[in-house]
N, C-alpha and C positions, 0 to 999 in steps of 0.2 A: 504494500500500499504506500503510495507516494507521500512525502512529507508535505504538510500544509505550507503555503507560501504567504509571506507577509505582503499585503496590498499597500500599506503605508506605515510609516514609523514617525512618531512624534516624541521629541525630548523636551522635558520640563526642567526648570531649575530647582524644583522641590518635588516631594512625593505626590503622586496622583492618589487622591482619596476616594473618588467616586466617579462613575460614568453614567451618562444618560443618553440614550439613542432616541431621537425623534424621527419624523418623516424624512427630513433633509439634512439633519445635523447630528453630530456627536458633541456633547458638552462634557468636558473633562474638568472636574473640581480638584483643585490642589489644596494642600495643607495651608499654603500661604494666603489663601483667600482669592486668588485669581481664578477666573472662570474662562477656559479656553474653548472656543466654539469652532468646529471644523465643518465645512460644507461637504456634502457627499461627493462633489466633483473633484475634491482635492486628492492629488496623487504625489505630492511633494514629500521629500525626505527632509523634514525640518530639523535643523541642528539644535535650535533653542527657541521654542515658541514663546517662552517667557521674556525673551529679549525683543521687544518690539520697537527699539529705538531707531536702528538704521541697519544698513546692509542690503546687499543685492537680493538676498532671499526674502526679506521683508517686503521689498518693493515688487518682487516678482510674483509672490503668491497673494491672490485676492480672495482665497477661499477660507480664510480663518480670521477670527476676531477675538479680541480680549475684552472681557467685561470686568470692570472693577466693582465687584459686589460687596466688598468688605468681608469680615470674618463670617463664615457660614459653616453649617454642619451637614447639610443634606440638600440634594437637588432631585427634582422630578419633572418629567416633561409630558405634554400631550400635544400631538402634532408639532407645531414649531413654537409653542409657548413653554417656557421653563419657569418652574416655581423654585425659589431658593429659600431655605430655612436659615435665618440669620441669627447671629449671636445676640443681637440687640432686642430679640423678642418679636421681630416682625417677619412676615413672609412676603418676599418680593416676586412679582410676576414680570418676566422679561419676554419680549418678542425677539426670537433669535434671528429672524430675517432682517430686522432693522437694527437690532442692538439697543432698542429703547425699552425703558421701564414702563409697564402698563399700570400696575397697582402696587401699593404697599399696604399689606393687611396687618392691622394693629389690633391687639386685644390680649395677647399673652402677656404675662407679667414677668416672664423670665425667658432665657434663651430657648429658641426653637431648634430641636434636635432631629426631627423627622418630618417629612412632607410627602404627600401622596396625591397624585393627579389622575383620578379614575375616569373623568369625563370632561368635556370642554367647559362645562358649567360648574364643576365642583373641585375644590381643593381641600385637602384634609391635612392638618398639622398637629404635631405632638410636641410638648414643651417640658422644660424643667419645672414649670409650675404644676406638673402632674395632670394637666388637662389636655383634652383633645378638642380641637375646634374644627368645625366644618364650615367652609366659606363658599359664597357665590363668587365664582371666578370672574363673572362679568361686572358685577357691581362692587366687589370687594367687601361685601357685608358678611358678618358672621351669622350663620343660620342656626347653629347648634353647638352647645358645649357639653362634653361628656366628662364626668368626674367619677373617680373610683380608684384609680391607681394611687399608690403612695410613694411613687418615685418617678423620675424623669421618663417620659414616653419616647422610646428610641426607635420603635418600628411600627409601621402601619401597612395594612393590606386590606383589600375590599373585594367582595363578590356579591352581586345582587344587593340584598338588604343586610348582609353580614359585614361587619367591620372587625378586623382583628388588630389588636395593639399589643406591643411588647414594651416592657418597662424595667426600670432599675429596681423595682420591688420584687424582682426575680419571678415574675409571673407574666403570662399573656392573658388577654381577655377577648372573648368573642362577643361582640355587641349586636343586638338586634336593633337596626336603625328605625324600625317601625314603632318600637316601644321605647327606644332610647335607653334600654336596660341591658346589662350583660347577661348572656345566655350561659356562658361557662367561664370560670376562672381556672386557667391552666397553670397550676403551681408546680412546685417541686424542682425548679431549676436551681442549680448551684450558684448562679450569678445572673446578672442583668440580661434581659432578653432583647436582642437587637434586630435579628433577621427573621423574616416570616415568608412562607411560600405554601401555596396550595398545590395539590397534585392535579392531574389533567381533568378529572371529573368533580373536583372540589369536595370530595368526601374526606380527604385527609389534609392535615395541616402540619407543616414542619416549623419548629421554632429553634432558632440558634442563639446560644448564650455566650457571654463573655468568656467563660472558661473553656469554650470549644465543644461543649456538650450540645447535641442536637436531639430534640424530641419530636416524635411523630404522634399526632393526635387524630382521633375520629371527630369530625366536625359535628356529627349529629348529637353525640352525648358527652363530648369533652373527655373521653377516656384516652389514656396513654397507650398507644400501640407498641411503641418501641423507644428505647433510649440509645442513641448512636454515639459511641465513644471512639475517638481516634485522633481528632485535632488536639494538639497540645496547648493551643492558644485560641483566641477569640475566633468564632465563626463569622467571617466577613461577608459571605454571600451564599444564598441558597437559590437553586434553579431546578425546575422540574423538566424532565425529558422522558416522556412516556411513563414506564413503570419505575424509572430511576430518579433518584434525588441527587443532585450534584451540589457539593458544598466546597467553598473555598475557606481556607483558614489563615490566620495571621502567623501560623507556624511554617508557612511556605508550601503547604500541600493542598491538592485538590482531591477530594474523595467522592466516590460514587456509592450510593446506598440503594437497597431495595426499598421502595415506598411502603410495601405491605408488611414487612416484618423487621425492617431496619438493619438487615444483614448487610455487611460490606461487600461491594462488588469489585471495586478496584481502587487503587491509590495512585495518583499522578504527581510526579515531581516536575513541574514545568518552569518554575522560577526560583531564583536563588533567594529572593526576598519574600515578604508577605504578600499574599494576594488580597488586595483591598476591594477589587470589583471584577466581575466578568461582564458578559455582554448583556445582562438583564437590564431592562429599562422599566420605567413606570409608565403605564400599568404593566402587569405581569407579562413577561416576554412570550408566553405561549399564546397570547391573543394575536389576532391577525394584524400584521403591519405590512406596508408596501415594501418592496425590495430596497435595500440600501446599497448604493454604489454598485448595482448590478447583481448583488448577491441576496439570497433570502436570509432570514434571521437564523435559520438552521445552518447556514453556511458560515456564519460569523461566530468567532469565539474570542472575545477581547479579554484582556487581563492586564493588571497593573502591578508593577514592581515598586516596592518602597525603597529598594536599594538603588535601583538605576533610574528611577523617575521616568520610566518609559511606558508608553502606550503602544500595544501591538494589536493588530487585527489579523486573524487567520482565516483562510478559506480551507474547509475540510473536503475530502473526496466524497461528496454527498451522493453522487450518482451510484457509486458502488454500494454505499450504505443503504440507499433506497431499494436497490435491487434485492439485497439480502433481506431487507425488511418485508418486501412484498412476498418473497418466497416463504419467509417465516410465517407470515399471516395467512398465506394460502393453506398451509397445513395446520396451523394453530386453530383456525376457525372451526375445523371439524371437531377438534378436542373441546373447544369452548362449547359448541352446540351439545356435545355429549354431556359435559359437566352441567350445563343449564338444565338439560332434561332430567338428569339424576337428582339435581337439587329440587326441581319441581315435584318429583316423586317423593322426596324427603318431606317437603312441605305438606303434601297430601297425607302421608303416613302420620305426621305429627298431630293431625287432628283426631286421631284415634287414641283412646285411653291407654291401651296396652303398649303401643309403640312409644307414646309420649313418656310413659313410665320408664321404659328402657333407656330412652335418650336422656331424660332428666337425671335419673339416679344411677345409670350405668352399672347396675348391680350385677349384671351378668359378666362384666369384665372383672375377673377376680385378681389377676396378676400374681397369684400364688398357686397356679394349677398343679405344678409339679413339686410342691412343698406340703408337708403334713403339718397343719396348724397345731396338732396335738403334740408336736415335737418342737417347742419353741427354741430349743438349743440350735436348730438349723439357722436361726436368725441372730445368733451370737450371744444368746443369754446363757447364764450359768445353769447348772442342773437344778431344776425345781425353783429357779428364781421366778419363773412364770408358771402360774397354775391355770390351765384351761378348765373351765366349768361352765354350767348353764344357769341362767337367771330366768325365772318364769315371768313372762309378760302378763299384764292384768287381763288380757283377753285370751289367755290360754297358750300362746305360743312359747317356744323355748328360744332364748337368745344366747348365742355362743359368746363367751366372755373370757377375757384374760385378766388375772390379777398379777401385777408386776411388783416384786419387792424391791425397795431401794438397796443398793449394793452394799452399803456399810452395815445395814441391818442384817443383810444376808451373811456377811462375814462373821458377825457375832454368833449366828445360829447355823453356821454352815454344816456342822456335823449332823444336827437334827434334820436338816433339810435333805442332805444327801441320803440319809437313812430311809427316807420315804420313797415309794415308787413314783416314777414320773409319768407324765401323760395326762390325758383328760380324767377328771375326777367327778364322780356323781355326788360325793359327800364333802364338799369343800369346807364345810364348817368343822370337820374333824381334823383338818390339816394344820400344820404348824404355821403356815403363812397366814391363814385366817385368824388364828389366835393372836399372832403378832399385830395384826391390824386392829382387832376388836379390843384387846386388853391394854393397849398403850394409850394413856390419856393425852400424850403429846403427839400422837400420830396425826398426819394430815392425809387426806384422800383427794386425789384429783380425778374427777369423772371426765373421761376423754370421749368426745363425740367426733368421729372421723368424717371425712368428706365423701363425695360421690366416688363410685367405683372401688374395686379392691376389697380387702378384708382387713382384719386387725393386724395381719402380718405383712401388708403390702408396702412397697416403696420406702418412703422416708418416715413411715409411722413408727417403726421399731426404734430408730435412733431418736425419734421424738419422745418416746417414753423415757429414755435415758436422760434427755435434756430436761424434762419436766422435774425429775427428782434429783438432778445433779447439785442443786443448791443446798440441799439438806439430805445427803444420801443415807441418813440413818432414820428418817422420819416420814418422808414423802412417799406414799404408796400411789400407784396408778391403777385405775380400773377402766378398761376399754371393752367394747363389745361391738358385734356386728348387728346392724338393724335387720329387721325382717327382710328376707330376700337376698341378703348379703352373706357370702360364705356359707357357713353351716346353719345359719338361722333361716328357718322356713318362712314362706309367705311371700307377699308382694308388697313392695314399698309404696307408701303414700304419705302425704303430709300428716294426716291423722294417725296413721299407723306408726310412723317414726316417733311422733310425740308420745304416743302411748308407751312405746318401748323405752323411751328416755325416762319417762316418769316412773316406770317399773324399776329401772336401774337405780334411780334416786331412792325409791321406796326400799329396795334391797339394802342400799348403803346405810340408810338411817335406821331401819327397823331390824334387819338381820344382822348386819355388821355393827350396828349400834353407834355409828359415827354421827355426832350432832352436826346440823348444817353449818354451824360456825366454823367447823374444821374441814369443810368440803369446798373445794375450788372447782368451778365449772370451766372446762376448756373445750373450745371447738375450733375446727378448721374447715374452711370452705363451706360445704353443705352443713357440716357440723355446727357452724356458727348460728345458722338459722334454727337448728334444733336446740342449741344452748340458750338462745334468747327466748324460745318458746317455753323452755323449762323454767328459766329465771323469772319470766313474767308470770307464769302459772302460779308459782309459789308466792310471789310478791303481792299479787292482788287478791289472794284468797283470805278468808277470815277464820282464824288469825293468820296474819302473813308469816311466811317463812323466808329467811334470808341466809344466803351462803356467804362464804368468806370473800368471794369475788368472782368475776367472770373475765376470761381472756378470749378474745376473738381474733383469729388469724385468717386473713384473706376473706373477709365477709362480703356479703352482697346486700343491696338495698331491698330487693324483692325479686321474685321469680320473673316477673314481667320485664323489669329493667335488666335482669341478668341475661335473659335470652337475646336481648338486643345487643349485648356486648360480649357474650361468652364465646370463647373459641375452644372447642374440645381439644385437649392436649396442646393447647396454644396454637393449633394449626388449622382446625376445621371449624368454620363459622357456623353457628346454630341459626339464628334469625337476624344477624347483623346486616346481611344484604337486604332483607325485607324491610329493615328499619328505615331505609331510604324512601320507602313508600308508606307514609303514615296511615292512610286509610286501611291498606292491606294489613299493616302491622297491628293496628288497633283491633281489627277483626280476629287475627290469629291469637292475639293476647287474650281475648275473651274466651278462647277455647282452652286456655291453660287450666288444668284441673286443680293443681296445687299452687297456691299463691305465694306462700312463704313470705309474709309481710314483715320482714325484719325491722324496717324503719318504724313501723307502728308499734311493734313489740318492744323495741328498745326505748321508745318514748314512754310507753305505758309502764315499763319496768322502772325507769328513772322517776317518773311522776309518783309512782307508788312509794318508792323509797323516800322521796322528798316529803310527801304527805304524812308518812309515818315517822318521820324523823329518824330513819334507820341509816346507819353508816353503810356505805357501799363503795366498791371499787370496780371500775370498768376499764379494761385495757383493749384497745383496737390496734392491731399490727398488720401492716400490709407492705409489700415490696413493689417498687415502681416498675420492676421488670417482670411482674406477674403477667404472663400472656394469656392465662386462662380467665381470670377475673380482674379487670382493670382496677387499679388502686383508687380511682376516684370514688368507687363504691364506699370505701372506708371514710372518705371525706364527708360524704353525704350522711352516712350513719352517725358519724361524730356530730354533725350539725343537728340531726334529729334528737340525739341524746342531750346535747347542750340546750337546744331549744326548749326541751321539757323542763329545764331548770329555771328558765327566765319567765317571770310573770309577763304575759303579753307576748312572749316569744322574741326571737331574734332572727333577722333575715340571714340567708346564706352569705350575702355580700358583706353585711356588717360583721359577721363572724370571721370572714376572710381578712377584713381590716384589722380586727383584733389579733388574729393569727400573725399578721405581718409585724405587729408591734411586739408580740409576746413569745412566739414560738422560737425554739432553739434550733439554729442551723448547725448541724454536726458534720458538715462537709461531706465527705465521701460516705459517711454512715447514713445520713438522711436528715430528717427533721423530727422534732418532738414538740408536742403541744399538750399542755395540761389545763383542764378546766375544773376549778375547785369550787365547792359550795360548802355550807356549814355541815352538810351531811356526807358528802361524797367527793370522789375524784374520778374524772373521766379523762383518760389518757389516750392520745393518738400518736402512734409511732409509724412514720412513713420511711421505710428504708430504701436505700438506692438499689440494693441487691438482695436476692433471696428467692427469686422466682415464685412459683406457687407452692411448691412442696419443700424445697431445699431449706427454706427458712425455718422449718420446724425443728431441725437439728442444731440450729445456731444458738450461741450464748444469749441472744436477745430473749429467747423463750425462757431460759433458766432465770434470767434476771427479772423477767416479768412475773414469774411465779413467786420468787422470793420477795419482790417488791410488794406484791399483793398480800402475801401471808404475814410479812413483818409489819405491814401497814395496819392489819387487823390486830395483831399481837406482837408488839415490839420485842418481847422476850423470846420469840421463836427464832431458832437458828438451826 
């Protein structure tokens, strides 16, 4: 494949900071405040465009112009009109064909750092006064002011009635311009958000931050699809090309990512210095523009070096690329048609109760097919450290369960435990392990409610049991079980059935094992969080109320209807997220959901009951940003519903986000931490950078959450 050839080369006396391509001009913004404008007919090799004093070259070329616009931070163009964001708090509109200033837009009270030009009549600006202003480009009048960010607005992007803004408050916001309210607050960035880009069908949004981290979001629900790590310094440009996202970084690299999962595709080293801009213009470069200098926009790839202060424009071999693309799409279209047909069949099957149960609960996927659950030693446990037994559900079924002894307690009674036969027992109450649980007044019991699919011995669940008791390995017992339909527990799963099973396990723990609720901690992960909240609410609202030591939720979800709109099975197979783009169809399918799992309502009811009864409580919500199964924004909404239940008259999600911006702890690469305290309780939200959906369960954050909860109830516990 031949090398691209440069069609023109321009040198500046200072670094090029940004580029804007209009119908007939390229405007190059330099750090020094000079704006150089090149006409499309220019083919000269300019030695120094910043030197406009004299010389043969200055007299010879009539295709470039210098505009003295003063200190400025951003530029954007529409047709041949250029908007300049100025340090003095104004936005200036220039006619590039004449070099004259058309308007000076005043209203911001601090420097303007971002400007966007989506149409001939509209200019949008963002400022260090934390405000966004929308202007009439013809009259120069401000039409709307949007407030909500708590830091400088560095990035702007628009599509239809949606406006996206990025800010120094480490968040981006998606605004509905029909209501003038934010639809989604996209938090979790490690640094200020400066760059924004939609994919080709506007269903995904990329945000680039000062630390080089790029995040990809679903526009419909604000969920995080992926976190792209690779740039070591600020992401300076984002551009969409088909199913690929191209990013430039101040570290001197250009990286290509897959839009749909954030996976890296390639890494390009094209310049010695930092890339400050590529060929993208305002509005988004994927919109149709007329050819520039004889080439289409897909033929142009401009970039800027801060070390050489050089602007280059390249032409790529597009004919060959287009031929390959046509061949690819010819064969890919058949595959797409097959996939669409299969997905349509899936939607039809989802309307039936039996298939819906299998898809939602995944209980037939055991993941321990070739392992005997009655031999826990297979999973790395000590001889008789785990006792398999059955608990009778209140409606007659038998639930397969494991009791796991803490390792230090096991050491003390190792001889007695080894002397007993191993395997499944029908008389657990006669065993040494049961007596150690029942007879120790300092023992704590964690009731473990696992997620969808698998059994008590699947995946990361077994290391999770060890993490749960690691903080006090002589006192913390774990009891886990398989819901009906899972593993060796007979029956068919349903919301009502799983709740009955969970209540039966609690009944066994309190009445058979004799553990008071104040020494029982409720732990749930994924689907288990919905079960945990149902259990906690059930006992909190009854008369008299019953309260446990605390509740820990890992990777929870708001409700089943919201979950199916965002859930990806195994992080790779979408459930109803494609249908969510068609609200009427999605609303209809949502009504067909048999099991609702209204966790947002149950957590609010639980918190309200505790507050009304003056009961001490502790609720911990943990989620990883790289959870590809259940997006972490579910935890943010659950946290809001919990907090809202403590505030007389309630608190809006946006107001809580503002309080978070002031109060939450940023732990860098670990994540963020927010605590909401009342006279009666503590609600804690931990959003981690890493942990995926299941791996997080074996991490120290789980051990600390358990100990923090138990010592919060009883400071003498250790």
